[in-house]
N, C-alpha and C positions, 0 to 999 in steps of 0.2 A: 524480381530477385535482387538482394543486395550484392552490389560489387565492392570489392575492396580495392581502394587506390593503391597502386604500388608506386613507390618512389623509383626515380629514373635511373640511379647507379647501382648496377649489380657488383657484387663481390667478384673476385678473380674465381675462375673454376678450379684453380688449384686448392681452394678451401676444401673441397670436397674430399681431396686426398688426406688433410689433416683431420678431417671428421672420421674417416675410416680408420685412420691410425689410431685415433683416441679411443674409438668404440672397440677396437681389436685389443688395445692395451687394456681398457676396462674389462673385456671379457676374459682374458688370460688371468688378470689380478683376481677376479671373481672366482674363476675355477681354482686358483691356487688357494684361496681362503677356504673354499669349499673343502679342498682336499685336507688342508691342515685341521680344521673342525673335525672332519671325519677321522683323522688319526688320531686326534686327542678323545674324541667320543669312544673310539675303540678301545683306548688305553684304560680309559675310566670306567665305561660302562658295559661293554661286551654284549651289546643288544642287537637284535635283527632289524630293528627299525632305523638303524643308523644307514645302511645300505639304500633303503627305500627313500630316506629323506635326501641322501645326496644325489640319488637319480632324479628325484624331483626337483631340486634346487638346480642341478645342471641343466634339466629340460626348461626351466623357467629363465635361467640366465642365457642359455641359447636362443630361446624364442625372443626374448628382449633385444639380443644382439642382432639377430636376422632381422627383425622389424625394424630396427634404428637403422641399419644398412640399406634396407630396402627404401625408407624414407629420404635418405641423403638428398637425391634430386629434387624431391618436393620442397625440402627445407631450405636447398639452395636459391629456388625460385624466389622464395619470400625474404631472403636476407639481403637487405639492401640500405642504401644511404642516400642522401641528398643535402646539398648545402645551397642556401640562397643568402640574400643580403641580410636577412634578420634572424635566421636560425639554422641550426644543423638538426637534420631528421635522421633517426635511425630506425630501421623496420626489422623486427626479429619475429621468431615463432612460426610454427606452421599449422598446429591445431589451435592454439591460442595464439593469435597474432597480436602484436603490440607495436605500435609506432610511438617513438618518443621524440618529442620536439625540444631542444635545447636552445634557448634564446642566446644569441650571440653576447648579448651584454652581460649575460650571467657567467660566462665561461672565465675560469680564474687562470687555469693553466692546462697544457696538453702533454701527456707522456706518451713515448713510444716504447714498447716492450716486446721481447720475443721469448716464448718457451722453448722447450728443446723441439717440440713438434713442428711450430712454426718456423723456427729456425732452419730445421731440415728441409722444409719446403720453400724456404726463402720468402715467408710471409711475416708480417709484423701486426701489432695490435695498437690502436690508438686509444688512450684512455683521456676522456674529456671530464675535468673536474670542475664543478661548480660548488658553491658554499654548502648545497645541500646534499649533493651525490656526486658519484662518479659514474659515467657512462663509457660502455667498451664498444669500439668499433674493430672486431677481431677478423683477421684474415685477409689484410689489405698487402700488396705487393710493397716492398720497400720503398720504392720511387713514388709511388701513389701515395704512400702514407705519408712522406716528406712533403710531397706537393700540397696535400690536404691540410696538414699542420700548418705550413707556410699560408695557405689561402685562409684559412680560419683565424689564425692570428692576425692577418692582415685586415680582415673584415671587423675583428673585434677592435682593433686599433682605431679603425675609422669610426666605428659607432661610439667609442668612447670620446672621441675627438669632437663628434656631434653633441654629446651630452653635455 
């Protein structure tokens, strides 16, 4: 049996609240779009298939939302990060797991940002920029994010002095 090596640092458990809120907002927006489509379809087509289509779409959206909400604890288990002397590692995914290793020598700058959901819960996101791409570490509490940013920048400075 193949075992998947987990990184040592878990995200704060309050990230689960952010994921729940995001899933519920997505659900309600999807229902609103379905209702708007039904309204316009009834205005222009007056067909019996519209109600059946609406019911099918609502069932699909509801099933996806329930499935996503049920998987939040599983998703949380695999959402991790780790920093060592040479790289930052970010682990995401739950069905298709992915671990990204970012060499410290490649890091150009780090941004901290908060969207409305993260701000509501008191979390933030670090964006680690390299020349090729940007990697996101979302759901850190504010103090941890500031500490990680300082730690990464300090390690980057030490590595660049050695080079």
